[in-house]
PLY file of the C-alpha trace (Angstrom):
ply
format ascii 1.0
element vertex 246
property float x
property float y
property float z
element edge 245
property int vertex1
property int vertex2
end_header
24.83 69.79 -36.29
26.84 66.72 -35.44
26.88 62.95 -35.02
29.53 60.28 -35.51
27.03 58.63 -37.87
26.81 59.88 -41.45
23.72 59.81 -43.64
21.29 60.77 -40.87
20.29 64.12 -42.36
22.56 66.59 -40.55
22.95 68.72 -43.68
19.21 68.75 -44.40
18.50 69.83 -40.82
21.18 72.52 -41.02
19.64 73.94 -44.20
16.00 73.80 -43.09
16.71 75.02 -39.56
18.98 77.80 -40.79
16.31 78.89 -43.26
13.71 78.87 -40.48
15.91 81.05 -38.28
16.64 83.48 -41.13
12.96 83.74 -42.07
11.76 84.32 -38.52
14.58 86.50 -37.19
14.93 88.85 -40.13
18.63 89.41 -39.48
21.81 87.87 -40.86
22.05 84.11 -40.42
24.89 82.04 -41.87
25.27 78.27 -42.27
28.79 76.92 -42.81
29.77 73.57 -44.30
32.48 72.15 -42.01
32.25 68.57 -43.27
35.83 67.54 -44.06
34.55 64.69 -46.26
33.22 66.99 -48.99
29.86 68.07 -47.66
26.93 69.01 -49.86
25.26 71.80 -47.88
25.50 74.28 -50.74
23.89 71.75 -53.11
20.82 71.47 -50.86
20.82 75.27 -50.55
21.49 76.51 -54.08
24.92 77.64 -55.23
25.53 81.26 -56.25
29.23 81.62 -55.43
32.13 79.37 -56.39
34.09 80.59 -53.36
34.21 78.95 -49.95
35.68 79.11 -46.49
39.29 78.55 -47.60
39.00 81.48 -50.03
37.53 83.60 -47.24
40.23 82.96 -44.64
43.02 83.19 -47.23
42.08 86.74 -48.25
43.40 89.33 -45.76
41.34 92.06 -47.44
38.05 90.53 -46.24
36.75 92.85 -43.54
33.37 94.27 -44.65
30.09 92.39 -44.84
30.05 92.78 -48.64
33.46 91.08 -48.77
32.03 88.09 -46.91
28.80 88.12 -48.93
30.82 87.62 -52.12
31.74 84.18 -50.76
28.24 83.05 -49.77
25.02 81.90 -51.43
21.64 83.22 -50.24
18.22 81.58 -50.58
14.72 83.09 -50.55
14.63 82.97 -46.73
17.80 85.10 -46.68
19.87 82.28 -45.21
23.46 82.51 -46.40
25.63 79.42 -46.86
29.42 79.33 -46.96
30.74 76.28 -48.77
33.54 74.06 -47.53
36.77 73.45 -49.46
36.52 72.48 -53.11
38.78 69.44 -53.07
38.86 69.44 -56.87
40.89 72.67 -56.58
42.72 72.24 -53.28
43.92 69.55 -50.90
43.82 71.97 -47.98
41.30 71.04 -45.30
39.86 73.52 -42.82
42.01 73.49 -39.70
41.69 75.11 -36.29
43.40 78.34 -37.36
41.12 78.63 -40.40
38.04 78.15 -38.26
39.14 80.68 -35.65
39.92 83.24 -38.36
36.53 82.61 -39.96
34.68 82.93 -36.65
36.36 86.26 -35.94
34.87 87.49 -39.22
31.44 85.92 -38.68
31.05 87.53 -35.26
31.36 90.95 -36.85
28.59 90.43 -39.38
26.14 87.68 -38.35
23.77 87.30 -35.42
23.66 83.50 -35.74
25.98 80.91 -37.30
24.85 77.32 -37.95
27.73 74.87 -38.38
27.16 71.68 -40.36
29.86 69.32 -39.08
31.07 66.00 -40.43
31.45 62.70 -38.59
34.98 63.31 -37.29
34.95 64.71 -33.76
38.49 63.95 -32.56
40.45 66.78 -34.17
41.59 70.27 -33.21
39.11 72.00 -35.51
36.15 70.28 -33.88
37.53 71.17 -30.48
37.48 74.82 -31.57
33.97 74.43 -33.00
32.61 72.96 -29.78
34.27 75.62 -27.66
32.60 78.33 -29.75
29.19 76.64 -29.72
26.39 77.88 -27.48
24.02 75.02 -28.33
24.17 71.69 -30.13
21.83 69.81 -32.42
22.60 66.09 -32.49
20.85 64.56 -35.50
20.07 60.86 -35.76
17.82 58.68 -37.87
15.33 56.04 -36.79
17.67 53.08 -37.38
19.52 50.71 -35.06
23.02 51.63 -36.26
22.26 55.36 -36.04
21.04 54.91 -32.47
24.28 53.17 -31.51
26.39 55.92 -33.08
24.27 58.56 -31.35
24.87 56.89 -27.99
28.60 56.99 -28.77
28.37 60.66 -29.77
26.65 61.65 -26.53
29.09 59.59 -24.46
32.09 61.10 -26.28
30.82 64.61 -25.58
30.35 63.73 -21.92
33.75 62.08 -21.53
35.54 64.86 -23.44
34.50 67.64 -21.10
31.42 68.95 -22.93
28.77 68.09 -20.33
27.78 71.76 -20.09
27.19 71.80 -23.85
25.12 68.63 -23.56
22.87 70.58 -21.22
22.19 72.87 -24.21
21.54 70.12 -26.74
18.51 69.33 -28.89
18.30 65.77 -30.19
16.56 65.41 -33.56
15.31 62.00 -34.69
14.99 62.28 -38.44
12.79 59.98 -40.53
14.93 59.79 -43.67
12.98 57.01 -45.40
9.30 56.46 -46.14
7.61 53.72 -44.14
7.98 52.25 -40.69
11.45 52.63 -39.11
13.35 49.58 -37.87
13.36 50.87 -34.29
10.57 51.81 -31.92
10.88 55.60 -31.85
8.94 56.06 -28.57
11.34 53.63 -26.87
14.30 55.51 -28.33
12.91 58.79 -27.02
12.45 57.22 -23.58
16.03 55.92 -23.62
17.59 59.23 -24.65
15.46 61.22 -22.22
17.74 59.87 -19.48
20.54 61.93 -21.04
18.69 64.82 -22.70
15.54 66.49 -21.42
12.55 64.88 -23.13
11.14 68.24 -24.25
14.35 68.75 -26.23
13.94 65.56 -28.25
12.17 66.25 -31.54
10.96 63.71 -34.09
11.00 64.96 -37.68
8.54 63.28 -40.07
9.50 61.84 -43.42
9.26 64.68 -45.92
8.84 63.98 -49.67
10.39 67.31 -50.68
13.57 66.61 -48.74
13.67 63.05 -50.07
13.89 64.40 -53.64
17.52 65.31 -52.95
17.22 68.72 -54.61
17.55 72.25 -53.29
15.41 72.64 -50.19
12.68 75.27 -50.36
11.24 75.87 -46.92
7.67 76.54 -48.06
7.60 73.20 -49.93
8.17 71.23 -46.74
5.09 69.66 -45.20
3.26 71.76 -42.64
4.26 69.26 -39.96
7.94 69.56 -40.90
7.74 73.35 -40.85
6.17 73.26 -37.37
8.89 70.94 -36.10
11.64 73.23 -37.38
9.97 76.20 -35.71
9.88 74.21 -32.47
13.59 73.38 -32.74
14.43 77.01 -33.48
12.46 78.13 -30.43
14.21 75.60 -28.19
17.63 76.73 -29.37
16.76 80.42 -29.08
15.83 79.86 -25.43
19.34 78.51 -24.84
21.23 81.36 -26.49
23.02 83.83 -24.20
20.86 86.85 -23.44
22.09 90.30 -24.39
21.82 93.33 -22.14
18.23 94.56 -21.94
16.60 91.20 -22.74
0 1
1 2
2 3
3 4
4 5
5 6
6 7
7 8
8 9
9 10
10 11
11 12
12 13
13 14
14 15
15 16
16 17
17 18
18 19
19 20
20 21
21 22
22 23
23 24
24 25
25 26
26 27
27 28
28 29
29 30
30 31
31 32
32 33
33 34
34 35
35 36
36 37
37 38
38 39
39 40
40 41
41 42
42 43
43 44
44 45
45 46
46 47
47 48
48 49
49 50
50 51
51 52
52 53
53 54
54 55
55 56
56 57
57 58
58 59
59 60
60 61
61 62
62 63
63 64
64 65
65 66
66 67
67 68
68 69
69 70
70 71
71 72
72 73
73 74
74 75
75 76
76 77
77 78
78 79
79 80
80 81
81 82
82 83
83 84
84 85
85 86
86 87
87 88
88 89
89 90
90 91
91 92
92 93
93 94
94 95
95 96
96 97
97 98
98 99
99 100
100 101
101 102
102 103
103 104
104 105
105 106
106 107
107 108
108 109
109 110
110 111
111 112
112 113
113 114
114 115
115 116
116 117
117 118
118 119
119 120
120 121
121 122
122 123
123 124
124 125
125 126
126 127
127 128
128 129
129 130
130 131
131 132
132 133
133 134
134 135
135 136
136 137
137 138
138 139
139 140
140 141
141 142
142 143
143 144
144 145
145 146
146 147
147 148
148 149
149 150
150 151
151 152
152 153
153 154
154 155
155 156
156 157
157 158
158 159
159 160
160 161
161 162
162 163
163 164
164 165
165 166
166 167
167 168
168 169
169 170
170 171
171 172
172 173
173 174
174 175
175 176
176 177
177 178
178 179
179 180
180 181
181 182
182 183
183 184
184 185
185 186
186 187
187 188
188 189
189 190
190 191
191 192
192 193
193 194
194 195
195 196
196 197
197 198
198 199
199 200
200 201
201 202
202 203
203 204
204 205
205 206
206 207
207 208
208 209
209 210
210 211
211 212
212 213
213 214
214 215
215 216
216 217
217 218
218 219
219 220
220 221
221 222
222 223
223 224
224 225
225 226
226 227
227 228
228 229
229 230
230 231
231 232
232 233
233 234
234 235
235 236
236 237
237 238
238 239
239 240
240 241
241 242
242 243
243 244
244 245
């Protein structure tokens, strides 16, 4: 999940989409908070562990799944979330080495990892994140400033050598506020369809449960929201590398 624009609902989409994947797949799915500006993924998920990614990569004894599980929080859909750094306890941000160490652990124990990224793209950690990614979800809201930042995000990816990843991108237009948006969404879809295939542009409806700002419970989302998240999950699954025998 990424965009140069903050406040567009990346974290909400990460939580709801990760929960959808975990519910449907029935295997281990992990979402990781990589927002360097103190993300709140675990707050929208439900906190069970006070540990996070810095604790995980700093402990050389972490090898087994149960070691990793001690650092994560799991919801009723069996989605696990690994929190970012607790900046009340540490000034250490997640760097490239931390991310690469964490990914080496995740690959041993999880079939799918959802990464909730912040707004900063021009750093070595994000370079490592993008190189590990097999698909992207670019999240935007139905506002003029978000559209401009989304255009910049897509252009930055293209100019920075990630065109191939753009070919595996789903663009999510998220209605974060009740009422009519200040942009014409159909026109926005038409504009972005010149860069991303139109069937991979998904409009999420305003959802009262998400708007409450509390822990997200998948079954409390509107039926339309649930269908949209299933559609996004299916699009992404089609883009994942196929294993032998599939």
